[in-house]
C-alpha positions in Angstrom: 49.1 40.7 -37.3 46.6 43.2 -38.0 42.7 41.7 -38.4 40.3 43.6 -40.4 36.4 42.6 -40.8 35.9 42.6 -44.2 32.5 41.7 -44.2 28.7 41.7 -42.3 27.5 38.8 -40.8 26.6 36.3 -43.0 23.5 34.2 -41.8 24.4 30.1 -42.4 22.9 27.1 -41.2 25.6 25.2 -39.0 29.2 26.1 -40.1 28.4 25.7 -43.4 30.3 28.4 -45.3 33.9 27.5 -46.6 36.2 28.4 -49.2 37.0 26.7 -52.4 40.0 24.4 -52.2 42.1 26.9 -55.1 40.5 29.7 -52.6 39.0 31.4 -55.7 35.0 30.7 -54.0 33.5 31.4 -51.1 30.4 28.5 -50.6 26.7 29.8 -48.0 24.4 27.4 -46.9 21.4 28.9 -45.4 18.2 27.6 -45.3 17.8 25.4 -48.8 19.7 28.2 -50.6 23.4 28.1 -52.0 25.2 30.9 -52.4 28.7 30.9 -54.6 30.5 34.1 -54.0 33.9 35.8 -55.6 36.4 35.6 -53.2 37.9 39.0 -53.9 35.2 41.1 -54.0 32.5 38.9 -52.1 29.9 39.1 -55.0 27.4 36.8 -56.0 28.1 34.4 -58.6 25.6 31.8 -58.4 22.7 31.5 -56.3 21.2 28.0 -56.0 17.9 26.5 -54.1 18.1 22.5 -52.4 15.0 20.9 -52.3 15.7 20.7 -48.3 17.8 22.3 -45.9 20.8 21.6 -46.6 23.0 19.8 -43.7 26.4 19.3 -45.5 28.5 21.1 -47.8 31.8 20.1 -49.6 33.9 21.4 -52.5 35.6 18.8 -54.6 39.1 19.2 -55.1 39.2 20.8 -58.4 37.1 23.3 -57.2 34.6 22.7 -60.2 31.8 21.7 -58.4 30.3 21.8 -54.7 27.7 19.1 -53.1 25.0 19.4 -50.7 23.3 16.6 -48.5 20.5 16.8 -46.7 21.5 13.9 -44.2 18.4 12.7 -42.5 16.3 12.4 -45.6 19.3 10.9 -47.7 19.2 13.5 -50.4 22.8 14.6 -52.1 22.5 17.0 -54.9 25.6 18.2 -57.0 26.2 22.0 -58.3 28.7 23.0 -61.1 30.3 26.5 -60.8 31.3 26.8 -64.4 28.1 25.2 -65.8 25.6 26.5 -63.3 22.3 25.1 -65.5 24.0 21.7 -64.7 23.1 19.5 -61.5 23.0 15.9 -60.1 20.7 14.7 -57.7 20.3 11.2 -55.7 17.9 10.1 -53.2 19.5 7.3 -51.3 16.1 5.4 -50.5 16.4 2.7 -48.1 19.6 2.3 -47.7 19.9 5.6 -45.6 22.8 8.0 -45.5 25.4 8.5 -42.7 27.5 10.7 -44.1 29.0 12.0 -47.9 32.6 12.8 -49.3 34.2 13.6 -52.4 36.3 11.3 -54.2 40.1 13.1 -54.7 39.9 13.1 -58.4 36.1 15.0 -58.5 34.7 12.6 -60.7 32.6 10.6 -58.4 31.0 10.8 -54.5 31.0 8.0 -52.2 28.4 7.8 -49.9 28.3 5.7 -46.6 24.8 4.1 -45.9 23.3 4.0 -42.8 24.5 1.7 -40.0 27.7 1.1 -42.3 26.4 -1.3 -44.1 28.2 -0.6 -47.4 30.0 2.6 -49.5 28.6 3.2 -52.6 30.6 5.1 -55.4 28.6 7.3 -57.4 30.1 8.4 -61.0 29.1 12.0 -62.2 30.0 11.0 -65.5 27.8 7.7 -66.5 25.7 8.0 -63.1 26.9 4.0 -62.8 27.4 3.0 -58.9 29.9 0.9 -57.7 29.2 -0.8 -54.3 31.9 -1.5 -51.3 30.2 -4.2 -48.8 31.2 -5.5 -45.2 32.2 -1.8 -43.6 33.2 -2.1 -40.2 30.7 -0.1 -38.3 32.9 1.9 -36.0 34.4 3.8 -39.4 32.1 6.0 -40.3 34.4 8.5 -42.7 36.1 7.5 -45.6 40.3 7.2 -45.9 41.9 8.3 -48.7 45.4 8.1 -49.2 47.0 11.7 -49.7 48.1 11.4 -53.0 44.9 10.6 -53.6 45.3 7.2 -55.7 44.4 4.7 -52.7 40.8 4.5 -50.5 41.7 2.0 -47.4 38.6 0.2 -45.9 38.3 -1.6 -42.6 35.9 -4.5 -43.3 35.2 -7.0 -40.8 33.8 -10.7 -41.6 32.7 -13.5 -39.3 34.2 -11.1 -36.1 37.5 -10.8 -37.6 39.1 -7.6 -39.3 41.1 -6.8 -42.4 42.2 -3.9 -44.3 40.8 -3.5 -48.3 42.8 -1.3 -50.7 41.1 0.2 -53.1 42.6 2.1 -56.8 40.5 5.5 -57.3 41.2 5.4 -60.6 39.0 2.3 -61.3 37.8 1.6 -58.0 39.2 -2.2 -58.1 40.7 -4.1 -55.0 44.5 -3.3 -55.2 45.1 -5.2 -52.0 43.5 -6.8 -49.1 46.0 -6.8 -45.8 45.3 -9.7 -43.4 45.9 -8.0 -39.9 46.3 -11.3 -37.9 48.5 -9.5 -34.9 45.6 -7.6 -34.6 42.6 -8.4 -32.5 40.8 -6.3 -33.8 41.4 -2.9 -36.0 40.3 0.5 -34.5 42.2 3.2 -36.6 44.3 3.8 -39.3 45.8 6.5 -41.1 48.3 7.1 -44.0 51.8 9.3 -44.2 51.9 12.1 -45.8 53.6 10.9 -48.6 51.0 8.2 -48.8 53.5 5.2 -48.7 53.2 3.8 -45.3 49.9 2.9 -43.3 49.1 2.8 -39.2 47.3 -0.1 -38.2 46.5 0.0 -34.5 43.8 -2.0 -32.3 43.5 0.3 -29.2 41.8 -1.8 -26.3 42.6 -5.2 -26.1 45.1 -6.8 -23.7 48.0 -6.1 -26.0 47.3 -2.9 -27.8 49.4 -2.4 -30.8 50.4 -0.3 -34.0 51.3 -1.8 -37.0 53.3 0.0 -39.7 52.6 -1.3 -42.9 54.4 -0.3 -46.3 52.5 0.1 -49.6 56.1 0.2 -51.3 57.3 -3.3 -49.8 54.0 -4.6 -49.8 55.0 -5.7 -45.7 54.9 -5.1 -42.5 58.2 -2.6 -41.6 57.4 -2.1 -38.1 55.3 -3.0 -34.9 55.1 -0.6 -31.6 54.0 -2.0 -28.5 52.8 0.5 -26.1 54.2 -0.5 -22.9 57.5 -2.7 -24.2 58.7 0.2 -26.3 58.4 2.8 -24.2 60.4 0.9 -21.0 63.9 1.7 -22.8 63.0 5.1 -21.9 62.9 5.0 -18.3 66.7 5.6 -17.8 65.9 9.2 -19.5 62.8 9.7 -17.6 62.1 10.3 -14.3 59.3 10.9 -13.7 58.2 7.8 -16.0 54.5 6.2 -16.7 53.5 3.5 -19.3 51.3 4.5 -22.5 47.9 3.0 -22.1 46.4 1.8 -24.9 46.6 3.5 -28.6 44.0 6.1 -28.7 44.5 8.0 -31.8 48.3 8.7 -34.4 48.8 12.4 -35.6 51.9 12.0 -38.4 53.8 15.8 -38.5 53.7 17.1 -42.2 57.0 15.6 -43.4 56.4 12.2 -42.2 59.3 12.1 -39.4 57.5 11.6 -36.4 54.4 9.4 -34.8 52.5 11.4 -32.2 50.2 8.5 -30.3 47.9 9.3 -27.9 47.0 7.0 -25.1 44.0 6.5 -23.0 46.5 8.3 -20.0 46.7 11.3 -21.1 50.0 11.1 -22.9 51.5 11.6 -26.4 55.0 9.6 -27.7 56.8 11.0 -30.4 58.0 7.8 -32.3 60.6 8.8 -35.5 60.4 7.2 -38.4 63.9 5.4 -38.9 63.4 2.9 -35.8 59.9 3.3 -35.0 61.2 3.9 -31.8 59.9 6.8 -29.0 62.3 10.0 -28.8 60.0 11.8 -26.5 56.8 11.5 -24.4 54.7 14.1 -22.8 52.4 13.2 -19.9 50.1 16.0 -18.8 50.0 16.9 -15.1 47.5 19.1 -13.9 50.8 21.2 -12.4 53.2 23.2 -14.3 56.5 23.2 -13.0 59.8 24.9 -13.1 61.2 25.0 -16.3 62.8 28.2 -17.6 61.9 27.7 -21.1 58.6 26.9 -20.8 56.1 29.8 -20.7 52.3 30.2 -19.2 50.0 32.4 -20.8 47.2 33.3 -18.6 43.8 34.7 -19.5 42.5 37.5 -17.2 39.7 39.6 -17.0 40.2 43.6 -16.0 36.7 44.6 -15.2 35.5 48.1 -16.8 33.3 50.5 -14.7 30.6 50.2 -17.1 30.2 46.3 -16.5 28.0 45.4 -14.1 26.2 42.2 -12.5 24.0 41.6 -15.4 26.7 41.8 -18.7 30.3 41.9 -18.8 30.4 43.3 -22.6 33.0 46.0 -21.4 35.4 44.0 -20.0 38.6 43.7 -21.1 40.3 40.4 -21.7 44.4 40.2 -21.7 46.6 37.7 -22.0 49.4 38.0 -19.0 52.7 35.3 -19.2 53.1 34.1 -15.6 56.7 34.3 -13.9 55.8 32.4 -10.8 55.7 28.4 -10.4 54.4 25.7 -10.2 51.2 26.2 -11.5 47.5 24.4 -11.0 45.7 23.7 -13.9 42.3 23.4 -13.9 40.4 20.1 -14.2 36.9 20.1 -15.5 33.8 19.9 -13.8 33.0 16.7 -12.5 30.0 16.1 -13.8 31.1 17.1 -17.5 33.8 14.5 -16.9 31.4 11.5 -15.5 29.7 12.0 -18.9 32.1 10.9 -20.7 32.8 7.2 -21.1 36.5 8.1 -21.6 38.2 11.3 -21.5 40.0 11.7 -24.7 42.5 14.4 -26.6 40.4 16.3 -28.7 43.2 18.6 -30.5 46.2 17.2 -31.4 47.5 19.0 -34.4 51.2 19.7 -35.7 51.9 23.7 -37.7 52.6 23.6 -41.0 55.9 23.2 -40.2 56.0 20.6 -38.4 58.2 22.2 -35.5 55.1 22.4 -33.1 52.1 20.3 -31.8 48.8 21.4 -30.1 47.2 19.6 -27.4 44.3 19.7 -25.7 42.4 16.9 -23.8 39.2 16.8 -22.1 40.3 16.5 -18.7 42.0 20.4 -18.7 39.3 22.1 -20.8 40.6 25.5 -20.5 44.5 24.6 -21.1 46.1 24.0 -24.6 49.4 22.7 -24.8 51.7 24.2 -27.6 54.9 21.6 -27.5 58.0 22.7 -29.1 58.9 19.0 -30.2 62.4 20.3 -31.8 63.7 21.9 -28.3 61.2 19.8 -25.9 59.7 22.8 -24.1 55.7 24.1 -24.0 54.2 27.3 -24.2 50.7 26.9 -21.8 47.4 28.8 -22.5 45.3 28.8 -19.0 42.0 30.3 -20.5 38.5 31.4 -18.6 36.5 29.5 -21.0 36.4 26.0 -22.4 38.5 25.4 -25.9 36.3 24.4 -28.4 39.1 24.4 -31.4 42.6 25.8 -32.7 43.3 26.5 -35.9 47.4 26.3 -37.7 47.7 28.9 -40.2 48.8 26.6 -43.4 51.4 28.9 -44.5 53.6 29.7 -41.2 53.4 29.4 -37.8 50.6 31.3 -36.3 47.6 29.6 -34.1 44.4 30.6 -33.5 42.4 29.1 -30.7 38.3 29.8 -30.1 36.3 29.3 -26.9 32.6 30.1 -27.5 33.1 33.5 -26.5 33.8 36.7 -27.7 36.9 36.6 -28.0 39.7 34.7 -29.4 43.2 33.9 -28.8 46.2 34.0 -31.4 49.8 32.2 -30.4 53.0 32.9 -32.3 56.7 31.7 -30.9 57.3 35.2 -30.0 54.0 36.0 -27.9 50.4 35.2 -27.2 47.2 37.1 -27.2 43.9 38.0 -27.0 41.8 39.6 -29.5 38.2 40.9 -29.6 35.5 39.8 -32.1 33.6 41.6 -34.4 30.4 42.8 -33.0 31.1 41.0 -29.5 29.8 38.0 -31.6 30.7 34.3 -30.1 33.2 32.3 -32.1 33.6 28.3 -31.9 35.6 27.9 -34.8 37.4 28.7 -37.9 38.4 28.0 -41.7 41.6 29.4 -43.2 42.2 30.3 -46.8 44.6 28.1 -48.5 46.7 31.4 -48.9 46.5 32.0 -45.0 45.5 35.4 -45.2 41.9 34.8 -44.9 40.1 33.6 -42.1 36.1 32.5 -41.7 34.8 32.6 -38.8 31.9 30.8 -37.2 29.1 31.5 -34.8 26.3 30.1 -33.9 24.2 30.2 -37.0 26.5 32.7 -38.3 29.7 33.5 -40.3 32.1 36.5 -40.8 35.3 36.8 -42.8 38.3 38.4 -41.8 41.6 39.7 -43.7 44.7 39.7 -42.8 46.2 43.1 -43.3 50.2 42.1 -42.3 52.5 39.4 -42.3 54.1 38.4 -39.0 
């Protein structure tokens, strides 16, 4: 892969620069200004002025509208790409604003009020509003099915948690699930085909995951971490129990479900029996395995460098052959500030064969799990990993570390790539076609073009 800088630095508010869903436009928010550029020539199409500092930006799914918000002052404004003289303005008033998001059909936007008192559904066509009450306070985002036809809401009344499913074409209650098997509902996740809903309890004495089928309208499986994992003891000598359920992540095909526990363990369930197939425990030592590859960042000091700057130092990824290899554990004071150390990266590649994993206990290490052949590639880096982004069209991963270089991994190799103008990159976003990349720094961004395919 070769990368070429396509634009000058773009001044932005906090990472508020994004491609439209169809990939035709780029939206840039800086201070109170919203600029829309053509994606190919990057010439300005529209320029809008927001009433206050823009704190949030989101494209509608049909790429015809863009929503801006100031969360603290509860101001929302919607702009039209094809009818720039039109706009929709809303001030949420006394209810306050926790978050805002588009509906899948781009005809409504939804606001979550302060303290999750209610969800409000606002119509762009007639400015009517529908309210959904009693939302559980720990759920601060909206859970739409991937096909966009349903919205799932966790409601809490008199200490009891249940699920409500709303049809997004009418916003009427379609189903109410009484989750009597769970002491509380701590997470929900739709399957990629929108037919299954994973509902789990994390912290109780008996954590469990329920798989509910929207087609059959019933529970089709229940997963109890300890009971189910015990069946693996005959296959795994270095065995540990899965402790609780922190989060779950579906493979893009829906054939596997990754369950992350609170003890640095991941278990993969298959979609037929809902029994464990594989497990991963993040040990601080990389042991001998001829399939595993370990790539370690190494700094080659330049003669031009001095104590005050390492601007001229060269960073490379070097494959290590010796074993065992010790993985660096996070600083004690950082770990103590975390109430519970968690997985902060758990993402499948677009092909579904690889799973990128990072845990807060090991802030500079990324595990890349080949779940077909059950082996790992490791990236051992110098700085804390802030983000990892899979290319949406092919098996290519870019990793960012709040430094002036980024790391590219593919199944065949891994390497270090300097960032343009030595800017510090925190995160990135891929163009839908996988040929462009938005790199985010501190209040700045830059667009990269990928010249050649892998």
